[in-house]
C-alpha positions in Angstrom: -43.8 -51.1 -64.0 -40.6 -49.8 -65.5 -38.2 -48.6 -62.9 -36.6 -45.3 -63.5 -33.0 -45.6 -64.4 -30.7 -44.1 -61.8 -27.8 -41.9 -62.9 -24.7 -43.5 -61.5 -21.5 -41.9 -60.3 -19.8 -42.6 -63.7 -22.5 -40.7 -65.5 -22.3 -37.7 -63.1 -18.6 -37.7 -63.6 -19.1 -37.5 -67.4 -21.6 -34.6 -67.0 -19.2 -32.8 -64.7 -16.3 -33.2 -67.1 -18.4 -32.0 -70.0 -19.6 -28.9 -68.1 -16.1 -28.0 -67.0 -14.7 -28.5 -70.5 -17.5 -26.3 -71.9 -16.8 -23.5 -69.4 -13.0 -23.8 -70.0 -13.5 -23.3 -73.7 -16.3 -20.7 -73.5 -14.6 -18.5 -70.9 -12.2 -16.8 -73.3 -15.1 -16.1 -75.7 -17.1 -14.5 -72.8 -14.2 -12.3 -71.8 -13.7 -11.2 -75.4 -17.3 -10.4 -75.7 -17.7 -8.4 -72.5 -14.4 -6.5 -73.1 -15.4 -5.5 -76.6 -18.5 -3.8 -75.2 -16.7 -1.9 -72.5 -15.2 1.6 -72.6 -11.5 1.8 -71.8 -12.3 3.4 -68.5 -14.0 0.2 -67.3 -11.3 -2.0 -68.7 -8.6 -0.2 -66.7 -10.3 -1.2 -63.5 -9.0 -4.8 -64.1 -12.2 -6.8 -63.6 -12.2 -8.8 -66.8 -15.2 -10.9 -65.8 -17.5 -8.0 -64.9 -20.5 -7.2 -67.2 -20.2 -3.8 -69.0 -21.7 -1.0 -66.9 -21.6 1.6 -69.8 -22.5 -0.6 -72.7 -21.0 0.7 -76.0 -20.6 -0.6 -79.6 -18.1 2.0 -80.5 -15.2 -0.5 -80.4 -16.9 -2.6 -82.9 -17.5 0.3 -85.3 -13.9 1.4 -84.9 -12.6 -2.2 -85.5 -14.6 -2.4 -88.7 -14.1 1.1 -90.2 -11.1 2.9 -88.7 -8.7 0.6 -86.8 -5.1 0.9 -88.1 -3.9 -2.2 -89.9 -0.5 -0.7 -90.6 -0.1 2.6 -92.4 -3.8 2.8 -93.4 -6.5 3.2 -90.8 -9.5 1.7 -92.6 -10.5 -1.1 -90.2 -10.5 -4.8 -91.0 -13.4 -4.7 -93.4 -11.0 -4.8 -96.3 -9.3 -8.0 -94.9 -12.8 -9.5 -94.4 -13.6 -9.2 -98.1 -10.1 -10.3 -99.1 -10.7 -13.4 -97.0 -14.0 -14.0 -98.7 -12.4 -13.8 -102.2 -9.7 -16.2 -101.1 -12.0 -18.7 -99.4 -14.6 -19.2 -102.1 -12.4 -20.4 -104.9 -10.0 -22.1 -102.4 -13.0 -24.2 -101.2 -14.7 -25.0 -104.6 -11.6 -25.9 -106.5 -10.0 -28.3 -104.0 -13.4 -30.1 -103.4 -13.9 -30.6 -107.2 -10.3 -31.8 -107.7 -10.3 -33.9 -104.6 -13.6 -35.6 -105.6 -12.3 -36.2 -109.1 -9.1 -37.7 -107.7 -10.9 -39.8 -105.2 -13.3 -41.0 -107.8 -10.5 -41.9 -110.2 -8.5 -43.8 -107.6 -11.5 -45.7 -106.4 -13.2 -46.8 -109.6 -10.7 -46.3 -112.5 -7.7 -47.9 -111.0 -4.5 -48.2 -112.9 -1.1 -49.7 -112.0 0.2 -46.4 -110.9 -2.9 -45.5 -108.8 -1.5 -46.7 -105.5 1.8 -45.0 -106.3 0.1 -41.7 -107.0 -2.0 -42.0 -103.8 1.1 -42.7 -101.8 2.9 -39.6 -103.2 -0.2 -37.5 -102.3 -0.1 -38.8 -98.7 3.6 -38.2 -98.4 2.8 -34.5 -99.5 0.3 -34.2 -96.6 3.1 -34.7 -94.0 5.7 -32.3 -95.6 5.7 -29.1 -93.5 4.6 -26.0 -95.4 7.7 -24.1 -94.4 9.9 -26.7 -96.4 8.0 -26.0 -99.6 7.5 -22.3 -99.1 10.6 -21.0 -100.8 10.4 -23.2 -104.0 6.7 -22.3 -104.3 7.7 -18.6 -104.1 10.1 -19.0 -106.9 7.7 -21.0 -109.0 4.8 -18.5 -108.6 7.2 -15.6 -109.3 8.3 -17.3 -112.5 4.7 -17.8 -113.5 3.8 -14.2 -112.6 1.3 -15.3 -109.9 3.2 -14.3 -106.8 1.5 -11.8 -104.5 -1.8 -12.2 -106.4 -5.3 -13.5 -105.7 -4.9 -16.5 -108.2 -1.5 -17.2 -106.5 -2.9 -17.7 -103.0 -5.8 -19.7 -104.3 -3.4 -22.0 -106.1 -1.3 -22.4 -102.9 -4.3 -23.3 -100.9 -5.5 -25.8 -103.5 -2.1 -27.4 -103.6 -1.8 -27.8 -99.8 -5.4 -29.1 -99.4 -5.2 -31.7 -102.2 -3.8 -34.7 -100.2 -6.5 -34.4 -97.5 -9.3 -33.7 -100.0 -8.2 -36.8 -102.0 -8.1 -39.0 -99.0 -11.6 -37.9 -97.8 -13.3 -38.5 -101.1 -11.3 -41.7 -101.9 -12.3 -43.3 -98.6 -15.9 -42.2 -99.1 -16.2 -43.5 -102.6 -14.7 -46.9 -101.5 -17.8 -47.2 -99.2 -20.2 -47.0 -102.2 -21.1 -50.3 -103.6 -19.1 -51.3 -106.6 -22.3 -52.6 -108.2 -23.6 -49.1 -108.8 -20.5 -48.2 -110.7 -20.6 -51.5 -112.7 -24.3 -50.9 -113.6 -23.4 -47.4 -114.8 -20.7 -48.7 -117.0 -23.0 -51.3 -118.5 -25.6 -48.5 -119.3 -22.9 -46.8 -121.3 -21.6 -44.2 -118.8 -18.2 -42.9 -119.3 -15.7 -41.3 -116.9 -17.2 -37.8 -116.8 -20.8 -38.8 -117.1 -20.7 -41.3 -114.1 -18.8 -38.7 -112.1 -21.3 -35.9 -112.7 -24.6 -37.9 -112.7 -23.9 -40.6 -110.2 -20.9 -39.9 -107.8 -21.4 -36.2 -107.2 -25.1 -36.5 -106.3 -24.2 -39.3 -103.8 -21.4 -37.2 -102.3 -23.4 -34.6 -100.4 -22.4 -35.7 -96.9 -18.6 -35.7 -97.7 -18.9 -32.5 -99.6 -20.2 -30.9 -96.5 -17.4 -32.3 -94.4 -14.8 -31.1 -97.0 -16.4 -27.7 -97.2 -16.4 -27.2 -93.5 -12.7 -28.3 -93.2 -11.6 -26.1 -96.1 -13.5 -23.0 -95.2 -12.2 -23.0 -91.6 -8.7 -23.9 -92.6 -8.4 -21.2 -95.3 -10.1 -18.5 -93.2 -7.9 -19.2 -90.2 -4.7 -19.2 -92.2 -2.0 -16.7 -91.4 1.3 -17.8 -92.8 0.3 -18.6 -96.3 -1.8 -15.5 -96.7 1.1 -13.3 -95.4 3.6 -14.8 -97.8 1.6 -15.4 -101.0 -1.4 -13.1 -101.0 0.3 -9.8 -101.6 -0.3 -6.4 -100.0 -3.6 -5.9 -101.8 -5.1 -9.3 -100.9 -4.0 -9.7 -97.2 -6.5 -11.9 -95.4 -8.3 -10.9 -92.2 -6.0 -12.8 -90.0 -3.0 -10.8 -91.2 -4.8 -7.5 -90.7 -5.9 -8.6 -87.2 -2.3 -9.2 -86.3 -1.5 -5.6 -87.6 -4.3 -4.2 -85.5 -3.3 -6.0 -82.2 0.4 -5.4 -82.5 0.3 -1.7 -83.4 2.6 0.2 -81.1 1.4 3.8 -81.8 -0.8 5.4 -79.1 -2.8 3.7 -76.4 -3.5 0.0 -76.8 -7.3 -0.2 -77.2 -8.2 -3.6 -75.8 -11.9 -3.3 -76.6 -11.1 -2.6 -80.2 -8.7 -5.5 -80.3 -11.3 -7.9 -78.9 -14.0 -6.7 -81.3 -11.5 -7.1 -84.2 -10.7 -10.6 -83.0 -14.4 -11.6 -82.8 -15.0 -10.2 -86.3 -12.2 -12.3 -87.6 -13.4 -15.5 -85.9 -17.1 -14.9 -86.7 -17.2 -17.0 -89.8 -15.5 -20.2 -88.3 -17.6 -19.9 -85.1 -20.8 -19.6 -87.2 -19.8 -22.6 -89.2 -19.1 -24.8 -86.1 -22.3 -23.8 -84.3 -24.6 -24.1 -87.4 -23.0 -27.0 -89.3 -21.6 -29.1 -86.5 -24.2 -31.8 -86.8 -23.8 -31.9 -90.6 -20.1 -32.5 -90.0 -20.8 -35.4 -87.7 -23.3 -36.8 -90.2 -20.8 -36.6 -93.0 -18.1 -38.3 -91.0 -20.5 -41.1 -90.1 -21.6 -41.5 -93.7 -18.2 -42.7 -94.7 -15.5 -40.0 -94.4 -13.3 -42.3 -92.3 -14.1 -45.6 -94.0 -11.8 -47.5 -96.2 
């Protein structure tokens, strides 16, 4: 007979640590949720952990449609769609360019390949604040400053080192024989990339997409500086809602606006977490 395995003290300690960690990170989300459904009369009582007695969705409607984000009081829905228009091209372009760079550096090596890769990696460690003023001048000269193409170009530039590193390491885990066979069959640079490498890149594309979407969506500084007044992302408008000093501070509206802003990253983490782990295990950190 097989004896049942006993759970030792070490295993109980791991479980206790995981439970405490989960509670620690979930508690702020719980407080934000219950506060967003409370009227201000209940919030003034001071019990932030209490469940709403008079349940209301009015703070959510106000945050979406009529919260003041500066001079205008049109809610954060405009910032939501601005963030969508920024995130979509700022995810697709860096992934395509990163995949192309990683493919070229892995299979079409030249004498300057290692130098180029080193330059890209150095760029990953340069603080964004150092490059901000030169980029402002460059975009202003090109007529792209304070525009949607300008902020997309900035996100593409800043993400290029990481995207290149991810795809280069992933492609180095692919057997060289597949590439050699494609070359023998007459495949060129573009054909091998489109018909062989991209179909094999699904796991790392998922990893790159998750990283890029969450990074661009949560960005504040770059959006504030480069997007322009008509393209301010949701994070900038959230800051304007929370830091408004006119009238009574509506904590329930602030919490609802914060949850609206974090809804996309939270959904991605909860839905795509296992795909992210699979992509990492499939070769994202190899090489």
